[in-house]
N, C-alpha and C positions, 0 to 999 in steps of 0.2 A: 380807595381801599374798601374791600368788602367787610362785612360785619363791623366790628370796632377794633380792628387790628392795631391801629396806632395807640388807642387807649389801653388795650390789653398789653401791648409791648411796654408802654410806659409804666404800667402797674408792676410788671415783672421786674423791670429795671429798678423801680423803687424798692421792691422786696430785696433784690440782690444788693443794692446800695446800702440798705439797712444792715445786712449781714456784714458787708465790707466795713461800714462805719463802726459797728460793734467790735469786730475783730481788730480794727485799728486802735480802738480804745484798750483792748486787751493786750495786743502785741506791739503796738506802735507800727512803724513802717519798716520792720525788719526785712520785708520782701524786697526792699530796694537793693539789697546786695545780690539778688539773683540775676544772673545773666539770662537773656532771652532763651537760650538753649535749656537752662534749668527749668524755666517756666514751661517750656514745651514739654519737657519730661513730666512735670507735675500735671499738666493738662492730660497727657497721655495716660498717666496712672488713674486719674479720675474717670476718663472715658472708658478705659479698660474695665474698671470696676462696674460701671453702669452695664457694660456689655455682659460681664460675667453674671451679674444679678439677673439681667434679662434672660440669659441662657439657662441658668440654674433654677430660676424662680424662687430662690431663697437668698438670704443674707445672714451673716453672723454679727455684723456691726449694726447698731441701731440706725445710723443715718442711711436713709434710702436714696433712691435715684434722684428724687427732687432736690435734695441737698447737694448731690454731686453735680447736677446741671447748674445750680446756683454757683457752685465753685468754679465750673467751667466758664461761666460768664465773668466772674470776678478775676480769675487767673488770666483769662483772655484780655481783659481790660488792663490788668497789671502788665502783661506782656507788651501791649500797645504803648503804655506809658514808658516802659523801659526802652522800647525802640525809639521813642521820641526824645526822651530825657537822658537816656544813658543810665547804666547801672552805677551804683555807688557803693564803695566799701563800708560806708557807714549809713545807718538809717537816719538821715538828717532831714527828711521831709516831714513837715508838720502835718498833723491830722487834717487841718483845714486845707492845706495845699494838696494833700493826697486826694481829698474829696473833690476839689476843684479839677484836678487832672482826671479823676474818675469820670466826672460829669462831662468834661471835654471829649474824652474818648467814647463815652457811651452815646453822646450826641452824634459823633461820626458814624458809629454803628447804626444808630436809628435812621440817619439820613440815607445810608446805603440800603438798609432794609426797605425803606419806602420806595426807592428807585427800582430795586430788584423785584419787590412785591408787585409793583405796577406792571413791569415787563413780563413777569411769570404768572400774573393773574391769580395770585394767592394759591398757587399749586401746593404749597406747604400744608394747607388745610386737609389735603387728601393723603398726606403721608403718615406713616406710622412713626411713633417715637423711636422705635428700634432702627428705623432708617436714618433718623437724625444721628443716632449713636454711631452708626457705620460711616456716615458722611464725615462726622467729626474725627473719627479715627483715621479715615483716609486723608483728611486735611492735615492732621498731625504728622502722618508719615511723609506727606509732601514737605511740610515745614522742616522736618528732620533732614530730609534729603537736601533741601536748600541750605540749611545750616551746615551740613557736612560739606557742601560745595562752597563754603565761605560766602554764602549769600548770592552767588551768581546764578542767573537763569538765562535761558536763551529766548524763549517766547512766553514763559509763564509769569503769573503774578508773583509778587514777593511774599515774604512772610506776613507782612501787615494785612494784606488782603485775605490771607488764609485765617489769621486770627479773627478778623472781622466776621468771616463766614461762620467760624466756630461759635462766636458770641451769638450771632443771629440764629443759628440752628438751635442753640441751647435755649434761647428765649422762646422760639417756636415750640420746642419740646415742653417747656414749662407751661406755656399757654394751653397746649393740648392736655397735659397732665391735670391742670386746674379745671379744664372743661369736663374731664372725665370723673372728677371727684363728686 
């Protein structure tokens, strides 16, 4: 991998994990009641806000696009956890177990990023942050279509692969934002 992509990626994940951990301290694991389709909608709201801010060049809520990309990483990881563990009507997951599952799924995303980054030759470094936003929105529309078709696809990847791509695009956007600061 060129530059220090692996280290930059891990640093971003650590930042996102800290936000996840702090929110878990504040709210517990209430997100466990969300079905994957609800998480998809939450991801869509966050991505759409990023796009709106990019288009308008202004925002009225203090949290900027950096915070929204962090939210995309965290909600994407929650969605992967829900796909693997199933959703639950009660938030019965301990904070320690939630972090363990977070780490498990972020490792899956990291391993996929390394493989794709090798094959694509770090093409993401030439991309614009706004392109990541558009790709994330496209992935979310795909996920919605798959969910509306009750999870069936003919030749396409499933929702999990799309969530992984959303996580990785968001990490790349956060790396690029940090590099431009």
